[in-house]
C-alpha positions as CSV (number, residue, x, y, z in Angstrom):
1,M,10.4,-52.1,52.6
2,R,7.5,-53.6,50.7
3,S,7.2,-57.0,49.1
4,D,7.0,-57.5,45.4
5,S,3.2,-57.7,45.6
6,E,2.3,-54.3,44.4
7,L,3.9,-51.5,42.4
8,P,4.9,-48.2,44.0
9,G,2.4,-45.3,43.7
10,R,2.4,-41.6,43.4
11,E,4.0,-40.8,46.7
12,A,6.9,-43.1,46.0
13,L,7.4,-41.3,42.7
14,R,7.5,-38.0,44.4
15,A,10.1,-39.2,46.9
16,A,12.3,-40.7,44.2
17,C,12.1,-37.6,42.0
18,K,13.0,-35.4,45.0
19,E,16.0,-37.6,45.7
20,F,17.1,-37.5,42.1
21,G,16.6,-33.8,41.9
22,V,13.9,-33.5,39.3
23,S,10.3,-32.3,39.3
24,D,7.4,-34.7,39.4
25,R,4.8,-32.0,38.6
26,G,2.2,-33.2,36.1
27,A,3.5,-36.8,36.1
28,Q,1.5,-39.1,33.9
29,L,1.3,-42.8,34.4
30,L,2.1,-44.5,31.1
31,H,1.6,-48.1,32.2
32,Q,1.8,-50.7,35.0
33,R,3.1,-54.2,34.5
34,S,6.3,-55.3,36.1
35,N,7.1,-51.6,36.7
36,A,5.1,-48.4,37.2
37,V,6.3,-46.2,34.4
38,W,5.7,-42.5,34.6
39,M,6.4,-39.6,32.2
40,L,7.7,-36.5,33.8
41,P,6.8,-33.6,31.5
42,D,8.8,-30.8,33.3
43,C,12.1,-32.6,32.6
44,Q,11.2,-34.9,29.7
45,L,12.2,-38.0,31.6
46,V,10.6,-41.4,32.2
47,A,10.7,-42.8,35.7
48,R,10.5,-46.6,36.2
49,L,9.5,-47.7,39.7
50,A,9.5,-51.2,41.2
51,P,9.2,-52.5,44.7
52,N,12.4,-52.0,46.8
53,T,13.5,-55.6,47.1
54,D,16.9,-57.2,46.8
55,Y,16.0,-58.7,43.4
56,R,14.6,-55.4,42.0
57,R,17.6,-53.4,43.1
58,E,19.9,-55.9,41.4
59,R,17.9,-55.6,38.2
60,A,17.8,-51.8,38.3
61,E,21.6,-51.6,38.9
62,A,22.2,-53.9,36.0
63,A,19.9,-52.0,33.7
64,V,21.7,-48.7,34.3
65,A,25.2,-50.2,34.2
66,V,24.7,-52.2,31.0
67,S,22.9,-49.4,29.2
68,R,25.6,-46.9,30.0
69,W,28.3,-49.4,28.9
70,L,26.5,-50.1,25.6
71,T,25.9,-46.4,24.8
72,A,29.6,-45.6,25.1
73,T,30.1,-46.9,21.5
74,E,30.0,-45.6,18.0
75,E,26.8,-47.5,17.2
76,P,24.8,-47.7,20.4
77,V,21.9,-50.2,20.8
78,A,20.6,-48.9,24.1
79,L,19.1,-45.6,25.3
80,T,21.4,-43.8,27.7
81,P,20.1,-43.4,31.2
82,A,19.5,-39.9,32.6
83,S,22.6,-38.3,33.9
84,G,23.0,-38.6,37.7
85,N,23.6,-41.2,40.4
86,Q,21.0,-43.9,40.0
87,P,19.1,-46.1,40.7
88,I,17.4,-44.3,43.5
89,A,16.2,-46.3,46.5
90,T,13.4,-45.0,48.7
91,G,11.7,-46.9,51.5
92,D,9.1,-48.4,49.1
93,A,10.6,-48.1,45.7
94,I,13.6,-48.6,43.5
95,A,13.6,-46.1,40.6
96,T,15.5,-45.4,37.4
97,F,15.3,-42.4,35.1
98,W,15.5,-42.3,31.4
99,P,15.1,-39.7,28.5
100,Y,11.6,-39.5,27.2
101,R,11.7,-40.5,23.6
102,P,8.1,-40.6,22.2
103,S,7.8,-42.3,18.8
104,D,5.0,-42.0,16.3
105,D,5.6,-45.6,15.1
106,Q,7.2,-48.8,16.3
107,P,10.2,-50.6,14.9
108,G,9.5,-53.2,12.2
109,P,10.6,-56.8,12.6
110,A,13.7,-56.1,10.5
111,D,14.6,-53.2,12.7
112,L,14.4,-55.4,15.8
113,G,16.3,-58.2,14.2
114,A,19.1,-55.8,13.2
115,L,19.2,-54.4,16.7
116,V,19.6,-57.8,18.3
117,R,22.3,-58.8,15.8
118,R,24.3,-55.7,16.8
119,L,23.7,-56.4,20.5
120,H,25.0,-59.9,20.2
121,E,28.3,-58.7,18.6
122,F,29.2,-57.1,21.9
123,S,31.5,-58.9,24.4
124,V,30.5,-59.4,28.0
125,P,30.7,-56.1,30.0
126,P,33.7,-55.7,32.3
127,F,31.5,-55.8,35.4
128,P,29.2,-58.5,36.9
129,V,25.9,-59.1,35.0
130,P,23.2,-61.3,36.5
131,R,23.1,-64.8,35.1
132,Y,19.8,-65.8,33.5
133,R,17.5,-67.8,35.9
134,P,14.5,-69.1,34.1
135,L,11.1,-68.2,35.6
136,R,12.5,-66.8,38.8
137,R,9.9,-64.0,39.0
138,L,7.1,-66.5,38.3
139,F,8.2,-68.7,41.3
140,E,8.4,-65.6,43.5
141,A,4.9,-64.5,42.4
142,L,3.6,-68.0,43.1
143,A,5.1,-68.0,46.6
144,L,3.7,-64.5,47.2
145,D,0.2,-65.6,46.1
146,N,0.3,-68.6,48.4
147,E,0.8,-66.3,51.4
148,R,-2.1,-64.0,50.5
149,A,-5.3,-64.0,52.6
150,V,-7.2,-64.0,49.3
151,P,-5.0,-65.5,46.5
152,A,-5.3,-64.6,42.9
153,L,-5.0,-68.3,42.0
154,T,-7.1,-71.2,43.1
155,A,-5.0,-73.9,44.9
156,P,-5.4,-76.4,41.9
157,D,-4.3,-73.7,39.4
158,R,-1.3,-72.7,41.5
159,A,-0.2,-76.3,41.9
160,W,-0.6,-76.9,38.2
161,L,1.4,-73.8,37.4
162,Q,4.1,-74.7,39.9
163,E,4.5,-78.2,38.5
164,R,4.5,-77.0,34.9
165,A,7.2,-74.3,35.6
166,E,9.4,-76.7,37.5
167,M,9.3,-79.1,34.5
168,V,10.2,-76.4,32.0
169,V,13.1,-75.2,34.2
170,A,14.4,-78.8,34.4
171,V,14.3,-79.1,30.6
172,F,16.2,-75.8,30.3
173,A,18.9,-77.0,32.6
174,R,19.8,-79.9,30.3
175,T,19.4,-78.0,27.0
176,R,22.3,-76.9,24.9
177,F,21.7,-73.7,23.0
178,P,23.2,-73.5,19.5
179,L,24.0,-69.7,19.6
180,G,25.9,-70.0,22.9
181,E,25.8,-67.5,25.8
182,G,26.4,-63.8,26.0
183,L,24.9,-60.5,27.0
184,T,21.2,-60.6,26.3
185,H,18.3,-58.1,26.7
186,A,15.8,-60.9,27.3
187,D,12.7,-58.8,26.6
188,V,12.9,-57.8,23.0
189,H,9.7,-56.6,21.4
190,G,8.3,-53.6,19.6
191,E,7.3,-51.6,22.7
192,N,10.9,-51.9,24.0
193,A,12.5,-49.9,21.3
194,V,12.4,-46.2,20.6
195,R,14.0,-43.8,18.2
196,D,17.0,-41.9,19.6
197,G,17.9,-39.5,16.8
198,E,18.0,-41.4,13.6
199,R,18.4,-44.9,15.0
200,W,16.3,-47.4,16.9
201,V,17.6,-48.3,20.4
202,L,16.4,-50.8,23.0
203,I,14.9,-49.7,26.3
204,D,13.7,-51.5,29.4
205,W,16.8,-53.4,30.3
206,D,15.4,-54.8,33.6
207,Q,15.8,-58.4,32.4
208,C,19.3,-58.1,30.9
209,C,21.5,-60.9,31.8
210,F,24.2,-63.3,30.8
211,G,22.4,-66.2,29.1
212,P,21.6,-68.0,25.9
213,R,21.4,-65.6,23.0
214,E,18.2,-67.4,21.8
215,L,16.4,-65.5,24.6
216,D,16.5,-62.4,22.4
217,L,15.0,-64.2,19.4
218,V,11.7,-65.3,20.9
219,S,9.8,-62.5,19.1
220,G,10.4,-64.7,16.0
221,L,8.4,-67.6,17.5
222,P,4.8,-68.5,17.1
223,D,3.1,-67.8,20.5
224,H,-0.2,-66.7,22.0
225,F,0.3,-63.1,20.8
226,H,-0.1,-64.4,17.2
227,Q,2.5,-62.3,15.5
228,P,2.1,-62.6,11.7
229,L,4.3,-65.2,9.9
230,G,5.7,-62.6,7.6
231,D,6.9,-60.5,10.6
232,R,8.6,-63.5,12.1
233,R,10.4,-64.2,8.9
234,E,11.6,-60.6,8.5
235,F,13.0,-60.6,12.0
236,A,14.9,-63.9,11.4
237,A,16.2,-62.6,8.1
238,A,17.5,-59.4,9.6
239,Y,19.1,-61.3,12.5
240,G,20.6,-63.9,10.3
241,H,19.2,-67.0,12.1
242,D,15.8,-68.6,12.2
243,L,15.0,-70.0,15.6
244,L,12.4,-72.3,14.1
245,D,15.2,-74.3,12.5
246,W,16.1,-75.5,16.1
247,P,14.0,-78.5,17.1
248,E,13.8,-77.4,20.7
249,W,12.4,-73.9,20.0
250,T,9.2,-74.6,21.9
251,L,11.1,-74.5,25.2
252,L,11.7,-70.8,24.8
253,R,8.1,-70.2,23.8
254,D,7.0,-72.0,27.0
255,I,9.4,-70.0,29.2
256,T,8.3,-66.7,27.7
257,E,4.6,-67.4,28.1
258,L,5.0,-68.7,31.6
259,H,7.2,-65.8,32.6
260,S,4.5,-63.4,31.4
261,L,2.1,-64.7,34.1
262,G,4.2,-63.3,37.0
263,S,3.2,-59.7,36.7
264,Y,-0.5,-60.6,36.4
265,I,-0.4,-62.8,39.5
266,R,1.0,-59.8,41.4
267,L,-1.5,-57.3,40.0
268,A,-4.6,-59.5,39.9
269,P,-6.0,-58.7,43.5
270,S,-6.0,-54.9,42.8
271,K,-6.7,-54.9,39.1
272,P,-9.8,-56.7,37.7
273,A,-8.5,-56.5,34.1
274,A,-5.2,-58.2,35.1
275,A,-7.2,-60.9,37.0
276,A,-9.3,-61.6,33.9
277,E,-6.2,-61.8,31.6
278,L,-4.5,-64.0,34.1
279,D,-7.4,-66.5,34.1
280,H,-7.6,-66.3,30.3
281,R,-3.9,-67.1,29.9
282,L,-3.8,-69.8,32.5
283,Q,-6.8,-71.7,31.1
284,S,-5.4,-71.6,27.5
285,L,-2.2,-73.1,28.8
286,K,-4.0,-75.8,30.8
287,T,-6.2,-76.8,27.9
288,G,-3.5,-76.5,25.2
289,D,-5.5,-73.9,23.3
290,R,-2.9,-72.4,20.9
291,E,-5.6,-70.4,19.1
292,A,-6.3,-68.2,22.2
293,I,-4.9,-64.6,21.8
294,W,-3.3,-62.9,24.7
295,Q,-3.5,-59.2,25.2
296,A,-1.2,-57.0,27.4
297,V,-2.9,-55.2,30.2
298,S,-1.3,-51.9,31.4
């Protein structure tokens, strides 16, 4: 069983597909961030593979269970997982399988805001859902990097990031959230929604949890991805609440930006583009450069 230091590769995909009973012939890698995501053309499915760790198994199980529960409604907000017993665990990987729903466009801010509003109308599922733990994966990535023979981070950068993350978590622990707690997706953005028939639905439920509902509104916040102001306002209007009216909104911005570093710390030693983006993001945080634009690296 491997650590969370690298994503499963082609052989792990073949083993998972064999166990699930589908063909991996002609598989195409769509992207690699926190998961290795493959398109399987023979069966029109998407396979999402992560390292086979306790944490990743918990997340995969939650993603499948929550999505199935949400889709058993008249107005689903989630994509139904592929039929079959999953997630699939192999020696190296934990895998989930989903219908392939290519979209020529992405949802607009109002589409996302309406999706989140509908999600927050649901009660808590009648089965355990992981509680939100801020920056857990970042702390795991920092611990992993500290054990590497050749770390992705310098010792001063790792110490700075550890201290900064601990401070943010301490602030979170004493913060009261106006919208209360409930079932949250916790990774809402345009790439995590697809058309399923005539409606938009959310995908990539790996971070779903029981936590502050504000976690699903961070796409309405000014951050290093520099979303246009008009888009943020459309999202807030469709949801029915503007997170910027809350004086403590910067806490969620900081958590979101710090969380995003985890996958780049894990990928940096084997992927130069990830290493460069990691350095860019870290230096902009350390210097307080809010004008720096961050780009996703697949």
